[in-house]
N, CA, C and O atoms as a printed pandas DataFrame, in Angstrom:
     atom_number atom_name residue_name chain_id  residue_number  x_coord  y_coord  z_coord
0              1         N          MET        A               1   23.316 -120.661   48.695
1              2        CA          MET        A               1   23.669 -120.703   47.427
2              3         C          MET        A               1   24.207 -119.221   46.876
3              4         O          MET        A               1   23.354 -118.409   47.236
4              5         N          LYS        A               2   24.830 -118.820   46.453
5              6        CA          LYS        A               2   25.856 -117.669   45.999
6              7         C          LYS        A               2   24.485 -117.277   44.989
7              8         O          LYS        A               2   23.646 -118.086   44.594
8              9         N          ALA        A               3   24.522 -115.904   44.722
9             10        CA          ALA        A               3   23.690 -115.362   43.765
10            11         C          ALA        A               3   23.933 -115.704   42.297
11            12         O          ALA        A               3   23.030 -115.849   41.473
12            13         N          CYS        A               4   25.315 -115.824   42.035
13            14        CA          CYS        A               4   26.044 -116.218   40.692
14            15         C          CYS        A               4   25.799 -117.377   40.370
15            16         O          CYS        A               4   25.682 -117.612   39.167
16            17         N          ASP        A               5   25.654 -118.396   41.282
17            18        CA          ASP        A               5   25.213 -119.672   40.969
18            19         C          ASP        A               5   23.674 -119.963   40.586
19            20         O          ASP        A               5   23.176 -120.600   39.658
20            21         N          ASP        A               6   23.103 -119.228   41.693
21            22        CA          ASP        A               6   21.610 -119.341   41.195
22            23         C          ASP        A               6   21.204 -118.818   39.764
23            24         O          ASP        A               6   20.349 -119.377   39.077
24            25         N          ASN        A               7   22.068 -117.420   39.287
25            26        CA          ASN        A               7   21.645 -116.937   38.219
26            27         C          ASN        A               7   22.229 -117.995   37.099
27            28         O          ASN        A               7   21.617 -118.067   36.034
28            29         N          ILE        A               8   23.323 -118.770   37.291
29            30        CA          ILE        A               8   23.461 -119.759   36.154
30            31         C          ILE        A               8   22.274 -121.435   36.145
31            32         O          ILE        A               8   22.037 -122.204   35.214
32            33         N          ARG        A               9   21.816 -121.448   37.497
33            34        CA          ARG        A               9   20.729 -122.153   37.540
34            35         C          ARG        A               9   19.653 -122.062   36.648
35            36         O          ARG        A               9   19.219 -122.993   35.969
36            37         N          LYS        A              10   19.135 -120.631   36.675
37            38        CA          LYS        A              10   18.202 -119.970   36.072
38            39         C          LYS        A              10   18.564 -120.192   34.815
39            40         O          LYS        A              10   17.785 -120.920   34.201
40            41         N          THR        A              11   19.423 -119.833   34.268
41            42        CA          THR        A              11   20.135 -119.970   32.876
42            43         C          THR        A              11   20.050 -121.248   32.324
43            44         O          THR        A              11   19.794 -121.486   31.143
44            45         N          LEU        A              12   20.255 -122.012   33.145
45            46        CA          LEU        A              12   20.103 -123.542   32.715
46            47         C          LEU        A              12   18.387 -123.837   32.232
47            48         O          LEU        A              12   17.876 -124.208   31.175
48            49         N          ALA        A              13   17.958 -123.549   33.285
49            50        CA          ALA        A              13   16.383 -123.744   33.102
50            51         C          ALA        A              13   15.650 -122.924   32.029
51            52         O          ALA        A              13   14.557 -123.274   31.584
52            53         N          LEU        A              14   16.329 -121.764   31.616
53            54        CA          LEU        A              14   15.676 -120.811   30.534
54            55         C          LEU        A              14   15.963 -121.354   29.212
55            56         O          LEU        A              14   15.231 -121.282   28.225
56            57         N          ALA        A              15   17.305 -121.999   29.317
57            58        CA          ALA        A              15   17.935 -122.641   27.703
58            59         C          ALA        A              15   16.816 -123.876   27.821
59            60         O          ALA        A              15   15.945 -123.919   26.952
60            61         N          LEU        A              16   16.823 -124.877   28.877
61            62        CA          LEU        A              16   15.834 -125.926   28.121
62            63         C          LEU        A              16   14.758 -125.606   27.868
63            64         O          LEU        A              16   14.174 -126.198   26.960
64            65         N          GLU        A              17   14.069 -124.477   28.634
65            66        CA          GLU        A              17   12.661 -124.015   28.107
66            67         C          GLU        A              17   12.401 -123.367   26.833
67            68         O          GLU        A              17   11.319 -123.480   26.257
68            69         N          MET        A              18   13.516 -122.592   26.320
69            70        CA          MET        A              18   14.026 -122.471   24.869
70            71         C          MET        A              18   13.940 -123.686   24.203
71            72         O          MET        A              18   13.001 -123.839   23.422
72            73         N          ILE        A              19   14.775 -124.612   24.375
73            74        CA          ILE        A              19   14.746 -125.772   23.579
74            75         C          ILE        A              19   13.773 -126.425   23.534
75            76         O          ILE        A              19   13.554 -127.074   22.512
76            77         N          THR        A              20   12.899 -126.464   24.593
77            78        CA          THR        A              20   11.603 -127.184   24.554
78            79         C          THR        A              20   10.500 -126.712   23.634
79            80         O          THR        A              20    9.759 -127.434   22.967
80            81         N          LEU        A              21   10.505 -125.206   23.709
81            82        CA          LEU        A              21    9.467 -124.470   23.126
82            83         C          LEU        A              21    9.677 -124.466   21.466
83            84         O          LEU        A              21    8.820 -124.477   20.583
84            85         N          ALA        A              22   11.250 -124.443   21.364
85            86        CA          ALA        A              22   11.344 -124.392   19.777
86            87         C          ALA        A              22   11.059 -125.903   19.349
87            88         O          ALA        A              22   10.680 -126.019   18.183
88            89         N          ASP        A              23   11.165 -126.976   20.022
89            90        CA          ASP        A              23   10.883 -128.217   19.349
90            91         C          ASP        A              23    9.294 -128.360   19.358
91            92         O          ASP        A              23    8.721 -129.092   18.550
92            93         N          GLN        A              24    8.794 -127.806   20.075
93            94        CA          GLN        A              24    7.103 -127.819   20.339
94            95         C          GLN        A              24    6.708 -127.047   18.814
95            96         O          GLN        A              24    5.987 -127.536   17.944
96            97         N          GLY        A              25    7.414 -125.672   18.769
97            98        CA          GLY        A              25    7.053 -124.839   17.965
98            99         C          GLY        A              25    7.113 -125.204   16.603
99           100         O          GLY        A              25    6.202 -125.049   15.790
100          101         N          ASP        A              26    8.359 -125.754   16.360
101          102        CA          ASP        A              26    8.530 -126.406   15.072
102          103         C          ASP        A              26    7.699 -127.641   14.633
103          104         O          ASP        A              26    7.551 -127.926   13.445
104          105         N          ALA        A              27    7.229 -128.272   15.529
105          106        CA          ALA        A              27    6.303 -129.420   15.050
106          107         C          ALA        A              27    5.182 -129.112   14.795
107          108         O          ALA        A              27    4.518 -129.940   14.171
108          109         N          GLU        A              28    4.322 -127.346   15.316
109          110        CA          GLU        A              28    3.181 -127.538   14.944
110          111         C          GLU        A              28    3.409 -126.135   14.126
111          112         O          GLU        A              28    2.308 -125.641   13.884
112          113         N          ARG        A              29    4.292 -125.481   13.714
113          114        CA          ARG        A              29    4.545 -124.685   12.420
114          115         C          ARG        A              29    3.675 -124.841   11.498
115          116         O          ARG        A              29    3.289 -126.010   11.511
116          117         N          GLU        A              30    2.999 -124.014   10.416
117          118        CA          GLU        A              30    2.578 -123.899    9.469
118          119         C          GLU        A              30    3.351 -123.024    8.316
119          120         O          GLU        A              30    2.592 -122.943    7.351
120          121         N          ASP        A              31    4.198 -122.556    8.145
121          122        CA          ASP        A              31    4.875 -121.895    7.667
122          123         C          ASP        A              31    6.573 -121.810    7.736
123          124         O          ASP        A              31    7.066 -122.002    8.848
124          125         N          THR        A              32    7.337 -121.577    6.785
125          126        CA          THR        A              32    8.967 -121.530    6.810
126          127         C          THR        A              32    9.234 -120.528    7.855
127          128         O          THR        A              32   10.082 -120.833    8.693
128          129         N          GLY        A              33    8.563 -119.204    7.961
129          130        CA          GLY        A              33    9.044 -118.499    8.558
130          131         C          GLY        A              33    9.152 -118.402    9.895
131          132         O          GLY        A              33    9.975 -117.734   10.521
132          133         N          CYS        A              34    8.056 -119.281   10.431
133          134        CA          CYS        A              34    8.072 -119.693   11.987
134          135         C          CYS        A              34    9.309 -120.706   12.260
135          136         O          CYS        A              34    9.846 -120.732   13.367
136          137         N          GLY        A              35    9.739 -121.552   11.180
137          138        CA          GLY        A              35   10.586 -122.383   11.227
138          139         C          GLY        A              35   11.842 -121.928   11.375
139          140         O          GLY        A              35   12.649 -122.524   12.087
140          141         N          ILE        A              36   12.147 -120.795   10.701
141          142        CA          ILE        A              36   13.423 -119.714   11.021
142          143         C          ILE        A              36   13.291 -119.566   12.569
143          144         O          ILE        A              36   14.142 -119.954   13.370
144          145         N          ILE        A              37   12.251 -119.024   12.848
145          146        CA          ILE        A              37   12.003 -118.792   14.469
146          147         C          ILE        A              37   12.484 -119.577   15.575
147          148         O          ILE        A              37   13.086 -119.289   16.610
148          149         N          TYR        A              38   12.094 -120.550   15.120
149          150        CA          TYR        A              38   12.447 -121.980   16.206
150          151         C          TYR        A              38   13.561 -122.668   15.773
151          152         O          TYR        A              38   13.997 -123.504   16.564
152          153         N          GLY        A              39   14.097 -122.541   14.789
153          154        CA          GLY        A              39   15.380 -122.756   14.474
154          155         C          GLY        A              39   16.310 -122.118   15.134
155          156         O          GLY        A              39   17.146 -122.769   15.760
156          157         N          ILE        A              40   16.342 -120.624   15.119
157          158        CA          ILE        A              40   17.125 -119.647   15.873
158          159         C          ILE        A              40   17.209 -119.657   17.307
159          160         O          ILE        A              40   18.198 -119.398   17.993
160          161         N          MET        A              41   15.461 -120.154   17.871
161          162        CA          MET        A              41   15.437 -120.094   19.398
162          163         C          MET        A              41   16.499 -121.431   19.691
163          164         O          MET        A              41   17.482 -121.286   20.416
164          165         N          ARG        A              42   16.174 -122.738   19.037
165          166        CA          ARG        A              42   16.927 -124.001   19.414
166          167         C          ARG        A              42   18.339 -123.794   19.489
167          168         O          ARG        A              42   18.897 -124.394   20.408
168          169         N          ASP        A              43   19.243 -122.897   18.541
169          170        CA          ASP        A              43   20.238 -122.504   18.315
170          171         C          ASP        A              43   20.943 -122.055   19.783
171          172         O          ASP        A              43   21.851 -122.580   20.428
172          173         N          CYS        A              44   20.231 -121.008   19.995
173          174        CA          CYS        A              44   20.302 -120.031   20.722
174          175         C          CYS        A              44   20.562 -120.817   22.247
175          176         O          CYS        A              44   21.591 -120.740   22.918
176          177         N          GLY        A              45   19.341 -121.576   22.573
177          178        CA          GLY        A              45   19.150 -122.503   23.879
178          179         C          GLY        A              45   20.212 -123.348   23.827
179          180         O          GLY        A              45   20.756 -123.426   24.928
180          181         N          TYR        A              46   20.861 -124.192   22.762
181          182        CA          TYR        A              46   22.157 -124.954   22.935
182          183         C          TYR        A              46   23.412 -124.136   23.292
183          184         O          TYR        A              46   24.392 -124.560   23.903
184          185         N          LYS        A              47   23.252 -123.096   22.889
185          186        CA          LYS        A              47   24.274 -122.423   22.897
186          187         C          LYS        A              47   24.437 -121.791   24.767
187          188         O          LYS        A              47   25.434 -121.845   25.488
188          189         N          LEU        A              48   23.361 -121.359   25.012
189          190        CA          LEU        A              48   23.457 -120.936   26.272
190          191         C          LEU        A              48   23.804 -121.699   27.196
191          192         O          LEU        A              48   24.661 -121.479   28.053
192          193         N          GLN        A              49   22.641 -123.358   26.954
193          194        CA          GLN        A              49   23.187 -124.074   27.852
194          195         C          GLN        A              49   24.667 -124.563   27.866
195          196         O          GLN        A              49   25.228 -124.846   28.925
196          197         N          GLN        A              50   25.299 -124.655   26.613
197          198        CA          GLN        A              50   26.628 -124.839   26.605
198          199         C          GLN        A              50   27.912 -123.883   27.475
199          200         O          GLN        A              50   29.045 -124.050   27.926
200          201         N          MET        A              51   26.836 -122.777   27.345
201          202        CA          MET        A              51   27.779 -121.708   28.319
202          203         C          MET        A              51   27.687 -121.898   29.708
203          204         O          MET        A              51   28.684 -122.124   30.394
204          205         N          ALA        A              52   26.742 -121.834   30.085
205          206        CA          ALA        A              52   26.307 -122.068   31.674
206          207         C          ALA        A              52   26.733 -123.205   32.114
207          208         O          ALA        A              52   27.048 -123.299   33.300
208          209         N          GLU        A              53   26.853 -124.562   31.041
209          210        CA          GLU        A              53   27.496 -125.237   31.645
210          211         C          GLU        A              53   28.927 -125.399   31.784
211          212         O          GLU        A              53   29.541 -126.123   32.568
212          213         N          LYS        A              54   29.391 -124.548   30.828
213          214        CA          LYS        A              54   30.832 -124.139   31.248
214          215         C          LYS        A              54   31.282 -123.225   32.753
215          216         O          LYS        A              54   32.254 -123.304   33.503
216          217         N          GLU        A              55   30.296 -122.529   32.740
217          218        CA          GLU        A              55   30.839 -121.514   33.970
218          219         C          GLU        A              55   30.365 -122.145   35.180
219          220         O          GLU        A              55   30.762 -121.697   36.256
220          221         N          LYS        A              56   29.259 -123.510   35.137
221          222        CA          LYS        A              56   28.941 -124.287   36.353
222          223         C          LYS        A              56   30.025 -124.873   36.664
223          224         O          LYS        A              56   30.361 -125.081   37.830
224          225         N          SER        A              57   30.807 -125.263   35.477
225          226        CA          SER        A              57   32.064 -125.850   35.920
226          227         C          SER        A              57   33.205 -125.604   36.565
227          228         O          SER        A              57   34.012 -126.169   37.304
228          229         N          LYS        A              58   32.964 -124.329   35.922
229          230        CA          LYS        A              58   34.347 -123.345   36.428
230          231         C          LYS        A              58   33.793 -122.909   38.610
231          232         O          LYS        A              58   34.427 -122.659   39.635
232          233         N          HIS        A              59   32.698 -123.024   38.328
233          234        CA          HIS        A              59   32.259 -122.660   39.676
234          235         C          HIS        A              59   32.633 -123.965   40.713
235          236         O          HIS        A              59   33.374 -123.871   41.691
236          237         N          ILE        A              60   32.131 -124.858   40.386
237          238        CA          ILE        A              60   32.397 -126.296   40.733
238          239         C          ILE        A              60   33.883 -126.309   41.119
239          240         O          ILE        A              60   34.095 -126.310   42.331
240          241         N          ALA        A              61   34.824 -126.318   40.402
241          242        CA          ALA        A              61   36.473 -126.272   40.422
242          243         C          ALA        A              61   36.723 -125.348   41.318
243          244         O          ALA        A              61   37.751 -125.545   41.965
244          245         N          LYS        A              62   35.922 -124.090   41.653
245          246        CA          LYS        A              62   36.565 -122.858   42.734
246          247         C          LYS        A              62   35.944 -123.384   43.919
247          248         O          LYS        A              62   36.224 -122.811   44.972
248          249         N          GLY        A              63   35.079 -124.457   43.957
249          250        CA          GLY        A              63   34.229 -124.833   45.157
250          251         C          GLY        A              63   33.223 -123.953   45.615
251          252         O          GLY        A              63   32.786 -124.149   46.748
252          253         N          TRP        A              64   32.637 -122.728   44.733
253          254        CA          TRP        A              64   31.598 -122.163   44.971
254          255         C          TRP        A              64   30.403 -122.901   44.880
255          256         O          TRP        A              64   29.424 -122.792   45.618
256          257         N          TRP        A              65   30.535 -123.574   44.030
257          258        CA          TRP        A              65   28.894 -124.342   43.503
258          259         C          TRP        A              65   28.333 -124.879   44.924
259          260         O          TRP        A              65   29.188 -125.181   45.757
260          261         N          LYS        A              66   27.505 -124.967   45.136
261          262        CA          LYS        A              66   26.599 -125.687   45.926
262          263         C          LYS        A              66   25.187 -126.362   45.676
263          264         O          LYS        A              66   24.252 -125.698   45.229
264          265         N          GLU        A              67   25.084 -127.510   45.938
265          266        CA          GLU        A              67   23.741 -128.000   45.358
266          267         C          GLU        A              67   22.711 -127.357   45.928
267          268         O          GLU        A              67   22.956 -126.702   46.941
268          269         N          ASN        A              68   21.526 -127.394   45.479
269          270        CA          ASN        A              68   20.196 -126.828   46.040
270          271         C          ASN        A              68   19.775 -127.786   47.087
271          272         O          ASN        A              68   19.393 -128.896   46.717
272          273         N          ARG        A              69   19.797 -127.510   48.295
273          274        CA          ARG        A              69   19.243 -128.776   49.340
274          275         C          ARG        A              69   18.276 -128.362   49.854
275          276         O          ARG        A              69   17.659 -129.057   50.661
């Protein structure tokens, strides 16, 4: 796997971790300040995920992307 593809794969994993933590944190929060933090984290996670998926698609179209075997 090319290093650039591995970095996209890691970015997708990180974005999912951010979204998951934001959901958990939001469910367990006790004040609005934390809600703002988790809302921003969720938004950023989804934005990163969207951008990384677009880059992955470009790499697939170029024939660069190889599934991890």
